[in-house]
DRENDO-1510 file (C-alpha; in Angstrom, 1 decimal, always signed):
<recs>
REC; n; res; u; v; w
REC; 1; MET; +56.8; -56.4; +53.8 .
REC; 2; ALA; +55.0; -54.6; +56.6 .
REC; 3; ARG; +53.1; -51.4; +57.0 .
REC; 4; PHE; +54.1; -48.9; +59.6 .
REC; 5; GLU; +51.7; -46.1; +60.6 .
REC; 6; PHE; +53.5; -43.0; +61.8 .
REC; 7; ARG; +51.1; -41.2; +64.1 .
REC; 8; LEU; +51.3; -37.5; +64.9 .
REC; 9; PRO; +52.9; -37.3; +68.3 .
REC; 10; ASP; +52.1; -34.9; +71.1 .
REC; 11; ILE; +54.1; -31.8; +70.1 .
REC; 12; GLY; +53.1; -29.4; +72.8 .
REC; 13; GLU; +51.2; -29.0; +76.0 .
REC; 14; GLY; +47.5; -28.5; +75.3 .
REC; 15; ILE; +47.9; -29.0; +71.6 .
REC; 16; ALA; +45.0; -31.0; +70.1 .
REC; 17; GLU; +45.9; -30.7; +66.4 .
REC; 18; ALA; +48.5; -29.3; +64.0 .
REC; 19; GLU; +48.4; -27.9; +60.5 .
REC; 20; VAL; +50.4; -29.4; +57.6 .
REC; 21; VAL; +52.4; -26.5; +56.2 .
REC; 22; ALA; +54.8; -28.6; +54.0 .
REC; 23; TRP; +55.2; -32.1; +52.8 .
REC; 24; HIS; +58.8; -33.2; +52.2 .
REC; 25; VAL; +57.8; -36.6; +50.7 .
REC; 26; LYS; +55.2; -37.9; +48.4 .
REC; 27; VAL; +53.6; -41.3; +47.8 .
REC; 28; GLY; +56.1; -43.7; +46.2 .
REC; 29; ASP; +59.2; -42.0; +47.7 .
REC; 30; THR; +61.8; -44.2; +49.3 .
REC; 31; ILE; +62.8; -42.6; +52.6 .
REC; 32; ALA; +65.5; -43.3; +55.2 .
REC; 33; GLU; +65.2; -43.4; +59.0 .
REC; 34; ASP; +65.2; -39.9; +60.6 .
REC; 35; GLN; +64.4; -38.3; +57.2 .
REC; 36; GLY; +62.2; -35.2; +57.4 .
REC; 37; ILE; +58.7; -36.0; +56.1 .
REC; 38; ALA; +56.5; -32.9; +57.0 .
REC; 39; ASP; +56.5; -29.6; +58.8 .
REC; 40; MET; +53.6; -29.2; +61.2 .
REC; 41; MET; +52.5; -25.9; +62.7 .
REC; 42; THR; +50.8; -25.4; +66.0 .
REC; 43; ASP; +49.7; -22.1; +67.7 .
REC; 44; LYS; +53.2; -21.9; +69.2 .
REC; 45; ALA; +55.8; -23.2; +66.7 .
REC; 46; THR; +56.5; -25.2; +63.6 .
REC; 47; VAL; +58.0; -28.6; +64.1 .
REC; 48; GLU; +59.6; -30.9; +61.5 .
REC; 49; MET; +58.4; -34.5; +61.7 .
REC; 50; GLU; +61.0; -37.2; +61.0 .
REC; 51; SER; +60.4; -40.8; +60.0 .
REC; 52; PRO; +61.3; -43.3; +62.7 .
REC; 53; VAL; +61.7; -46.1; +60.0 .
REC; 54; SER; +63.0; -46.6; +56.5 .
REC; 55; GLY; +60.8; -47.7; +53.6 .
REC; 56; VAL; +58.4; -46.6; +50.9 .
REC; 57; VAL; +55.7; -44.0; +51.5 .
REC; 58; ILE; +52.3; -45.5; +50.6 .
REC; 59; ALA; +49.9; -42.9; +52.1 .
REC; 60; LEU; +49.8; -39.3; +53.4 .
REC; 61; ALA; +47.2; -37.8; +55.7 .
REC; 62; GLY; +45.8; -34.8; +53.9 .
REC; 63; GLU; +47.2; -31.9; +52.0 .
REC; 64; VAL; +49.1; -28.7; +52.8 .
REC; 65; GLY; +46.7; -26.6; +55.0 .
REC; 66; ASP; +44.8; -29.6; +56.5 .
REC; 67; MET; +44.6; -29.9; +60.3 .
REC; 68; ILE; +45.7; -33.3; +61.7 .
REC; 69; PRO; +44.6; -34.4; +65.2 .
REC; 70; ILE; +47.3; -35.5; +67.6 .
REC; 71; GLY; +47.5; -39.3; +67.6 .
REC; 72; SER; +46.1; -39.8; +64.1 .
REC; 73; THR; +48.0; -41.4; +61.3 .
REC; 74; LEU; +50.2; -38.9; +59.5 .
REC; 75; VAL; +52.2; -41.2; +57.1 .
REC; 76; VAL; +52.0; -44.9; +56.2 .
REC; 77; ILE; +55.3; -46.5; +55.3 .
REC; 78; GLU; +55.9; -49.9; +53.7 .
REC; 79; THR; +59.0; -51.4; +55.4 .
REC; 80; GLU; +61.2; -54.4; +54.6 .
REC; 81; GLY; +60.8; -56.2; +57.9 .
REC; 82; GLU; +58.2; -56.3; +60.7 .
REC; 83; VAL; +58.0; -53.0; +62.6 .
REC; 84; GLU; +55.7; -52.5; +65.5 .
REC; 85; SER; +53.4; -49.6; +65.0 .
REC; 86; PRO; +52.1; -47.5; +67.9 .
REC; 87; ALA; +48.8; -48.6; +69.4 .
REC; 88; PRO; +45.8; -47.3; +67.4 .
REC; 89; ALA; +44.5; -43.9; +68.4 .
REC; 90; PRO; +40.8; -43.2; +68.2 .
REC; 91; THR; +41.4; -40.2; +66.0 .
REC; 92; ALA; +43.3; -42.0; +63.3 .
REC; 93; SER; +41.6; -41.8; +60.0 .
REC; 94; VAL; +43.8; -42.4; +57.0 .
REC; 95; ALA; +42.7; -44.6; +54.1 .
REC; 96; VAL; +45.5; -46.9; +53.2 .
REC; 97; PRO; +45.5; -47.9; +49.6 .
REC; 98; PRO; +47.0; -51.2; +48.3 .
REC; 99; PRO; +50.7; -51.0; +47.3 .
REC; 100; THR; +49.7; -50.6; +43.6 .
REC; 101; ALA; +47.3; -47.8; +44.2 .
REC; 102; PRO; +47.9; -44.6; +42.1 .
REC; 103; ASP; +49.6; -41.7; +43.7 .
REC; 104; PRO; +46.9; -39.6; +45.4 .
REC; 105; LEU; +48.7; -36.4; +44.3 .
REC; 106; ALA; +48.3; -37.3; +40.6 .
REC; 107; GLY; +46.3; -34.7; +38.8 .
REC; 108; THR; +46.7; -32.2; +41.6 .
REC; 109; ASP; +47.5; -28.7; +40.5 .
REC; 110; LEU; +50.8; -28.2; +42.4 .
REC; 111; GLU; +51.0; -24.7; +41.0 .
REC; 112; THR; +49.1; -23.3; +44.0 .
REC; 113; VAL; +51.9; -24.5; +46.2 .
REC; 114; THR; +55.0; -24.3; +44.1 .
REC; 115; GLU; +54.5; -20.8; +42.6 .
REC; 116; GLN; +54.0; -19.0; +45.9 .
REC; 117; HIS; +56.8; -16.9; +47.2 .
REC; 118; MET; +57.7; -19.6; +49.7 .
REC; 119; PRO; +60.2; -18.7; +52.5 .
REC; 120; GLU; +63.7; -20.1; +52.6 .
REC; 121; THR; +63.2; -21.4; +56.1 .
REC; 122; PRO; +62.2; -24.7; +57.7 .
REC; 123; VAL; +58.7; -23.3; +58.1 .
REC; 124; ALA; +57.9; -23.9; +54.4 .
REC; 125; HIS; +60.8; -25.3; +52.5 .
REC; 126; PHE; +58.6; -27.2; +50.0 .
REC; 127; ILE; +59.5; -27.4; +46.3 .
REC; 128; PRO; +58.0; -30.7; +45.0 .
REC; 129; GLU; +59.3; -32.1; +41.7 .
REC; 130; PRO; +56.8; -32.5; +38.9 .
REC; 131; HIS; +54.8; -35.6; +39.1 .
REC; 132; PRO; +55.6; -38.4; +36.6 .
REC; 133; ASP; +52.1; -38.2; +35.1 .
REC; 134; ALA; +52.3; -34.4; +34.6 .
REC; 135; THR; +51.6; -33.3; +31.0 .
REC; 136; GLU; +54.9; -31.4; +30.8 .
REC; 137; ILE; +56.8; -34.7; +30.2 .
REC; 138; ASN; +54.5; -35.8; +27.5 .
REC; 139; VAL; +54.5; -32.6; +25.4 .
REC; 140; PRO; +57.5; -32.2; +23.1 .
REC; 141; ILE; +58.3; -28.5; +23.5 .
REC; 142; PRO; +61.6; -26.6; +23.4 .
REC; 143; GLY; +63.4; -26.6; +26.7 .
REC; 144; ALA; +61.7; -29.8; +27.8 .
REC; 145; GLN; +64.7; -30.6; +30.0 .
REC; 146; ALA; +64.3; -27.4; +32.0 .
REC; 147; LEU; +62.6; -27.7; +35.4 .
REC; 148; ALA; +59.3; -25.8; +35.4 .
REC; 149; SER; +55.7; -26.2; +36.5 .
REC; 150; PRO; +53.0; -26.7; +33.9 .
REC; 151; ALA; +51.7; -23.2; +34.3 .
REC; 152; VAL; +55.2; -21.7; +33.7 .
REC; 153; ARG; +55.6; -24.0; +30.6 .
REC; 154; ALA; +52.2; -22.9; +29.3 .
REC; 155; ARG; +53.0; -19.2; +29.7 .
REC; 156; ALA; +56.4; -19.6; +28.0 .
REC; 157; LYS; +54.7; -21.4; +25.1 .
REC; 158; GLU; +52.2; -18.5; +24.7 .
REC; 159; LEU; +55.1; -16.0; +24.6 .
REC; 160; GLY; +57.2; -18.1; +22.2 .
REC; 161; ILE; +60.0; -18.5; +24.7 .
REC; 162; ASP; +62.3; -21.5; +24.7 .
REC; 163; LEU; +62.8; -22.4; +28.4 .
REC; 164; GLY; +66.3; -23.5; +27.5 .
REC; 165; ASP; +67.2; -19.8; +27.1 .
REC; 166; VAL; +65.8; -18.8; +30.5 .
REC; 167; LYS; +68.1; -18.8; +33.5 .
REC; 168; ALA; +66.6; -20.1; +36.8 .
REC; 169; ARG; +67.7; -18.0; +39.7 .
REC; 170; GLU; +66.7; -20.3; +42.6 .
REC; 171; GLY; +67.1; -24.0; +42.9 .
REC; 172; GLY; +67.4; -24.6; +39.1 .
REC; 173; ARG; +63.6; -24.4; +38.7 .
REC; 174; ILE; +62.2; -21.8; +36.3 .
REC; 175; ARG; +59.5; -19.6; +37.8 .
REC; 176; HIS; +57.2; -16.8; +36.6 .
REC; 177; ALA; +59.7; -14.3; +38.0 .
REC; 178; ASP; +62.4; -15.8; +35.8 .
REC; 179; LEU; +60.2; -15.4; +32.7 .
REC; 180; ASP; +59.5; -11.7; +33.8 .
REC; 181; ALA; +63.3; -11.1; +34.0 .
REC; 182; PHE; +63.8; -12.7; +30.6 .
REC; 183; LEU; +61.1; -10.5; +29.1 .
REC; 184; THR; +62.6; -7.4; +30.6 .
REC; 185; TYR; +66.1; -8.2; +29.5 .
REC; 186; ASN; +65.0; -9.0; +25.9 .
REC; 187; ALA; +62.6; -6.0; +25.6 .
REC; 188; GLY; +62.7; -4.7; +22.0 .
REC; 189; GLN; +63.5; -8.1; +20.6 .
REC; 190; GLY; +59.9; -9.3; +20.2 .
REC; 191; PHE; +59.6; -11.0; +23.6 .
REC; 192; ALA; +57.8; -8.4; +25.5 .
REC; 193; PRO; +54.4; -7.5; +24.0 .
REC; 194; ALA; +52.5; -4.8; +25.9 .
REC; 195; GLY; +49.7; -5.7; +28.3 .
REC; 196; ILE; +50.4; -9.4; +28.9 .
REC; 197; ALA; +48.5; -10.7; +31.9 .
REC; 198; ARG; +49.6; -13.6; +34.1 .
REC; 199; ALA; +47.2; -16.5; +34.6 .
REC; 200; ASP; +45.0; -16.3; +37.6 .
REC; 201; GLU; +46.3; -18.2; +40.6 .
REC; 202; ALA; +44.3; -19.7; +43.5 .
REC; 203; ILE; +46.6; -19.8; +46.5 .
REC; 204; LYS; +45.5; -21.7; +49.5 .
REC; 205; VAL; +46.0; -19.7; +52.7 .
REC; 206; VAL; +47.9; -22.0; +55.1 .
REC; 207; GLY; +50.6; -21.9; +57.8 .
REC; 208; MET; +51.8; -18.6; +59.0 .
REC; 209; ARG; +49.7; -16.6; +56.5 .
REC; 210; ARG; +46.5; -18.3; +57.9 .
REC; 211; ARG; +47.6; -17.6; +61.5 .
REC; 212; ILE; +48.2; -13.9; +60.6 .
REC; 213; ALA; +44.8; -13.7; +58.9 .
REC; 214; GLU; +43.0; -15.2; +61.9 .
REC; 215; ASN; +44.8; -13.0; +64.5 .
REC; 216; MET; +44.3; -9.8; +62.5 .
REC; 217; ALA; +40.6; -10.5; +61.9 .
REC; 218; ALA; +40.1; -11.3; +65.6 .
REC; 219; SER; +41.9; -8.1; +66.6 .
REC; 220; LYS; +39.8; -5.9; +64.3 .
REC; 221; ARG; +36.6; -7.6; +65.3 .
REC; 222; SER; +37.0; -7.3; +69.0 .
REC; 223; ILE; +39.1; -4.1; +69.5 .
REC; 224; PRO; +37.8; -0.6; +68.9 .
REC; 225; HIS; +41.0; +0.9; +67.5 .
REC; 226; PHE; +41.9; +4.5; +67.3 .
REC; 227; THR; +45.2; +6.0; +66.0 .
REC; 228; TYR; +47.0; +9.1; +67.0 .
REC; 229; VAL; +49.8; +10.6; +64.8 .
REC; 230; ASP; +52.3; +13.3; +65.7 .
REC; 231; GLU; +55.4; +14.8; +64.1 .
REC; 232; ILE; +58.8; +14.6; +65.8 .
REC; 233; ASP; +62.0; +16.5; +64.9 .
REC; 234; VAL; +64.7; +13.9; +65.1 .
REC; 235; THR; +67.6; +16.1; +63.8 .
REC; 236; ALA; +69.4; +16.1; +67.2 .
REC; 237; LEU; +68.7; +12.4; +67.7 .
REC; 238; GLU; +70.1; +11.5; +64.3 .
REC; 239; ASP; +73.2; +13.7; +65.0 .
REC; 240; MET; +73.8; +11.9; +68.3 .
REC; 241; ARG; +73.2; +8.5; +66.6 .
REC; 242; GLY; +75.9; +9.4; +64.1 .
REC; 243; ASP; +78.4; +10.3; +66.9 .
REC; 244; LEU; +77.6; +7.1; +68.8 .
REC; 245; ASN; +78.3; +5.0; +65.6 .
REC; 246; ALA; +81.5; +6.8; +64.9 .
REC; 247; ASN; +82.8; +5.8; +68.3 .
REC; 248; ARG; +81.2; +2.4; +68.8 .
REC; 249; GLY; +84.3; +0.3; +68.5 .
REC; 250; ASN; +83.4; -3.3; +68.2 .
REC; 251; ARG; +79.8; -2.8; +69.3 .
REC; 252; PRO; +76.9; -3.2; +66.9 .
REC; 253; LYS; +75.9; -0.3; +64.7 .
REC; 254; LEU; +72.9; +1.7; +66.0 .
REC; 255; THR; +69.8; +2.1; +63.9 .
REC; 256; MET; +66.9; +4.4; +65.1 .
REC; 257; LEU; +65.1; +1.5; +66.6 .
REC; 258; PRO; +67.1; +0.9; +69.8 .
REC; 259; LEU; +67.0; +4.6; +70.6 .
REC; 260; MET; +63.3; +4.6; +70.0 .
REC; 261; ILE; +62.9; +1.6; +72.4 .
REC; 262; VAL; +64.9; +3.5; +75.1 .
REC; 263; ALA; +62.5; +6.4; +74.8 .
REC; 264; ILE; +59.5; +4.0; +75.0 .
REC; 265; CYS; +60.9; +2.4; +78.2 .
REC; 266; LYS; +61.7; +5.8; +79.7 .
REC; 267; SER; +58.2; +7.1; +79.1 .
REC; 268; ILE; +56.1; +4.0; +80.0 .
REC; 269; PRO; +56.2; +4.3; +83.8 .
REC; 270; ARG; +54.1; +7.5; +83.7 .
REC; 271; PHE; +51.5; +5.8; +81.4 .
REC; 272; PRO; +51.1; +2.2; +82.6 .
REC; 273; MET; +47.9; +1.8; +80.8 .
REC; 274; ILE; +49.9; +1.6; +77.5 .
REC; 275; ASN; +51.9; -1.4; +78.6 .
REC; 276; ALA; +49.0; -3.7; +79.4 .
REC; 277; ARG; +47.0; -6.7; +78.2 .
REC; 278; PHE; +43.2; -6.9; +78.3 .
REC; 279; ASP; +41.4; -10.2; +78.9 .
REC; 280; ASP; +38.0; -9.2; +77.6 .
REC; 281; GLU; +36.4; -12.6; +78.6 .
REC; 282; ALA; +37.4; -12.2; +82.2 .
REC; 283; GLY; +37.0; -8.4; +82.1 .
REC; 284; VAL; +40.5; -7.9; +83.5 .
REC; 285; VAL; +43.3; -5.4; +82.4 .
REC; 286; THR; +46.8; -6.3; +83.6 .
REC; 287; ARG; +49.3; -3.5; +83.7 .
REC; 288; TYR; +52.8; -4.8; +83.5 .
REC; 289; GLY; +55.8; -3.5; +85.4 .
REC; 290; ALA; +58.3; -5.0; +83.0 .
REC; 291; ILE; +58.3; -4.1; +79.3 .
REC; 292; HIS; +58.3; -7.2; +77.1 .
REC; 293; LEU; +58.5; -5.5; +73.7 .
REC; 294; GLY; +57.2; -7.2; +70.6 .
REC; 295; MET; +59.1; -6.3; +67.5 .
REC; 296; ALA; +57.1; -6.8; +64.3 .
REC; 297; THR; +59.5; -8.4; +61.8 .
REC; 298; GLN; +58.8; -9.1; +58.1 .
REC; 299; THR; +59.9; -12.6; +57.0 .
REC; 300; ASP; +59.4; -14.7; +53.9 .
REC; 301; ALA; +56.7; -16.6; +55.9 .
REC; 302; GLY; +54.8; -13.5; +56.9 .
REC; 303; LEU; +54.8; -11.1; +59.8 .
REC; 304; MET; +56.3; -12.5; +63.0 .
REC; 305; VAL; +56.7; -10.7; +66.4 .
REC; 306; PRO; +59.7; -11.8; +68.4 .
REC; 307; VAL; +59.9; -10.4; +71.9 .
REC; 308; ILE; +62.6; -8.4; +73.6 .
REC; 309; ARG; +62.3; -9.5; +77.2 .
REC; 310; ASN; +62.7; -6.9; +79.9 .
REC; 311; ALA; +63.6; -4.2; +77.4 .
REC; 312; GLN; +63.7; -1.6; +80.2 .
REC; 313; SER; +66.8; -3.4; +81.6 .
REC; 314; LEU; +68.9; -3.2; +78.5 .
REC; 315; ASN; +71.1; -0.4; +77.4 .
REC; 316; VAL; +71.1; +0.9; +73.8 .
REC; 317; TRP; +74.0; -1.4; +72.7 .
REC; 318; GLN; +72.4; -4.5; +74.2 .
REC; 319; LEU; +69.1; -3.6; +72.5 .
REC; 320; ALA; +70.8; -3.3; +69.2 .
REC; 321; SER; +72.3; -6.8; +69.6 .
REC; 322; GLU; +69.0; -8.3; +70.7 .
REC; 323; ILE; +67.2; -6.7; +67.8 .
REC; 324; THR; +69.6; -8.2; +65.4 .
REC; 325; ARG; +69.6; -11.6; +67.0 .
REC; 326; LEU; +65.8; -11.9; +67.2 .
REC; 327; ALA; +65.3; -10.6; +63.7 .
REC; 328; GLU; +67.7; -13.1; +62.2 .
REC; 329; ALA; +66.1; -16.0; +64.3 .
REC; 330; ALA; +62.7; -15.0; +63.0 .
REC; 331; ARG; +63.7; -14.7; +59.3 .
REC; 332; SER; +65.6; -18.0; +59.4 .
REC; 333; GLY; +62.8; -19.9; +61.1 .
REC; 334; LYS; +64.9; -20.6; +64.2 .
REC; 335; ALA; +63.1; -18.5; +66.7 .
REC; 336; LYS; +61.9; -20.5; +69.7 .
REC; 337; SER; +58.3; -20.5; +70.7 .
REC; 338; GLU; +59.0; -18.6; +73.9 .
REC; 339; GLU; +60.7; -15.9; +71.8 .
REC; 340; LEU; +57.5; -15.4; +69.9 .
REC; 341; SER; +55.0; -14.9; +72.7 .
REC; 342; GLY; +54.3; -13.0; +75.9 .
REC; 343; SER; +54.8; -9.4; +74.6 .
REC; 344; THR; +53.1; -6.6; +76.5 .
REC; 345; LEU; +53.6; -3.8; +73.9 .
REC; 346; THR; +54.6; -3.9; +70.2 .
REC; 347; ILE; +56.6; -1.6; +68.0 .
REC; 348; THR; +56.3; -1.9; +64.2 .
REC; 349; SER; +58.4; -0.1; +61.7 .
REC; 350; LEU; +58.7; -0.3; +57.9 .
REC; 351; GLY; +62.1; +1.5; +58.0 .
REC; 352; PRO; +62.7; +3.5; +54.8 .
REC; 353; LEU; +59.4; +2.3; +53.4 .
REC; 354; GLY; +57.5; +3.8; +56.4 .
REC; 355; GLY; +55.4; +6.3; +54.6 .
REC; 356; ILE; +54.2; +9.5; +56.3 .
REC; 357; ALA; +51.7; +7.8; +58.6 .
REC; 358; THR; +50.5; +4.3; +59.5 .
REC; 359; THR; +47.5; +2.9; +61.4 .
REC; 360; PRO; +48.9; -0.3; +62.8 .
REC; 361; VAL; +46.6; -3.1; +64.0 .
REC; 362; ILE; +47.0; -4.0; +67.7 .
REC; 363; ASN; +48.6; -7.3; +68.6 .
REC; 364; ARG; +45.8; -8.7; +70.6 .
REC; 365; PRO; +45.5; -9.0; +73.7 .
REC; 366; GLU; +47.9; -6.0; +74.0 .
REC; 367; VAL; +46.2; -2.6; +74.1 .
REC; 368; ALA; +48.7; -0.5; +72.1 .
REC; 369; ILE; +51.1; -0.6; +69.2 .
REC; 370; ILE; +53.6; +2.1; +68.2 .
REC; 371; GLY; +54.7; +2.7; +64.6 .
REC; 372; PRO; +57.6; +5.1; +63.7 .
REC; 373; ASN; +57.5; +6.2; +60.1 .
REC; 374; LYS; +60.3; +7.2; +57.8 .
REC; 375; ILE; +62.5; +10.2; +58.3 .
REC; 376; VAL; +62.2; +13.0; +55.8 .
REC; 377; GLU; +64.2; +16.2; +55.4 .
REC; 378; ARG; +62.1; +19.4; +55.2 .
REC; 379; PRO; +62.6; +23.1; +55.9 .
REC; 380; VAL; +61.1; +24.3; +59.2 .
REC; 381; PHE; +60.7; +27.7; +60.8 .
REC; 382; ASP; +63.0; +28.3; +63.8 .
REC; 383; GLY; +61.8; +31.7; +65.0 .
REC; 384; ASP; +62.4; +34.0; +62.1 .
REC; 385; ASP; +64.9; +31.6; +60.5 .
REC; 386; ILE; +64.4; +28.6; +58.3 .
REC; 387; ARG; +66.5; +25.6; +58.9 .
REC; 388; ARG; +66.9; +22.1; +57.5 .
REC; 389; ALA; +65.3; +19.5; +59.8 .
REC; 390; LYS; +64.9; +15.7; +59.9 .
REC; 391; LEU; +61.3; +14.9; +60.7 .
REC; 392; MET; +59.5; +11.7; +61.5 .
REC; 393; ASN; +55.8; +11.0; +62.2 .
REC; 394; ILE; +55.1; +8.5; +64.9 .
REC; 395; SER; +51.8; +6.6; +65.1 .
REC; 396; ILE; +50.2; +4.9; +68.1 .
REC; 397; SER; +47.1; +2.7; +67.8 .
REC; 398; CYS; +45.2; +2.0; +71.1 .
REC; 399; ASP; +42.4; -0.1; +72.4 .
REC; 400; HIS; +39.7; +2.5; +73.2 .
REC; 401; ARG; +38.2; +0.3; +75.9 .
REC; 402; VAL; +41.4; +0.6; +77.9 .
REC; 403; VAL; +43.3; +3.7; +76.7 .
REC; 404; ASP; +41.6; +7.1; +76.3 .
REC; 405; GLY; +42.6; +9.5; +73.5 .
REC; 406; TRP; +43.9; +12.0; +76.0 .
REC; 407; ASP; +46.2; +9.4; +77.5 .
REC; 408; ALA; +47.5; +8.3; +74.1 .
REC; 409; ALA; +48.2; +11.9; +73.0 .
REC; 410; SER; +49.9; +12.7; +76.3 .
REC; 411; TYR; +52.1; +9.6; +76.1 .
REC; 412; VAL; +53.2; +10.5; +72.6 .
REC; 413; GLN; +54.0; +14.1; +73.7 .
REC; 414; LEU; +56.3; +12.6; +76.4 .
REC; 415; LEU; +57.9; +10.3; +73.9 .
REC; 416; LYS; +58.4; +13.3; +71.6 .
REC; 417; LYS; +60.2; +15.1; +74.4 .
REC; 418; PHE; +62.7; +12.3; +74.9 .
REC; 419; LEU; +63.4; +11.9; +71.2 .
REC; 420; GLU; +63.7; +15.6; +70.5 .
REC; 421; THR; +66.0; +16.1; +73.5 .
REC; 422; PRO; +68.1; +12.9; +73.2 .
REC; 423; VAL; +70.4; +13.6; +76.1 .
REC; 424; LEU; +67.5; +12.7; +78.3 .
REC; 425; LEU; +67.7; +9.1; +77.0 .
REC; 426; PHE; +70.9; +8.7; +79.0 .
REC; 427; ALA; +70.0; +10.7; +82.0 .
REC; 428; ASP; +68.6; +9.1; +85.2 .
</recs>
């Protein structure tokens, strides 16, 4: 037998450390060569680490959420034959227990990991099986063969529910959401007492959620935001969109977003201070000629911002295709690092959930973010007549160090002109 120390390799230029966002193995697991062992996140991307050897895992470096320095030991593997480990790195610091040492995860409350709404992407595909020492195996309760965490079993016991009667909707493992569905379906049969509270959960903030928290906190700390909101009549725009979709052939179906982006690109040249980035440490504002438009996209891992490069060079159909491609890449965890950086302006939309107004947080170091809200139908006065109109509020948040209120309001007025007279979107 020999011990092989797998050290975290250099996974990006200028990267000094990476965060553990998911372990795919645990101590005692027998793994094969090239098997995935962990997902590591840097500032630029999430990378899956694969084992270069076969053997038994005898030590892991840290827990989900821990930062691991480049060059330090990530996993220790016991192999059948002699395998040469890489030269020791000065940052390596993993305590290697003897082969008979107990599993370091024993007694750990995995509920904080397993009961989160984890994404179905490589970023955090982490559903550990219950540990052999967990109390759920030693307690003779109904439905003991069902897969469920100790917290789910305890809640089911309190409610008098046999887990064997509960259907698991994902991966065969019963979760709190499955118990909720069972209670709703069996309401009136004694299973749904009023006012039942779920147990408190302490969820460690790791991975994408931690990056979002850090970036948003830095943005609000350093940028003096202001938000301007105006109402736009998009009745004619919606009629035109319907005509375009009715005659689109095999081209992608248009939503409001590509038309909105065309309007943004048409109006930006007169307001270059909107399409800019501010290096506050150097005291330099860079106004960009090209529009690299960030598109805020909700994923299971959290909010991501894939970038439409040179949006001003794409027509409405090309924009629709690129929006679909980037959104799917972000939600599936397949977006490349270069597709998630370098934006000069961001648009964020909640679609039908958009509400009447938003105050979006600027994607630092950009200086503005645009937020269209949902479309509602209301009666409006048209001279002495009343007509039915489709109305939408549009919000813009700006960095007051770079963009004045007058400029923001004037820009939105020009944007409004393009959207309320949509033929201008296709005029030179």
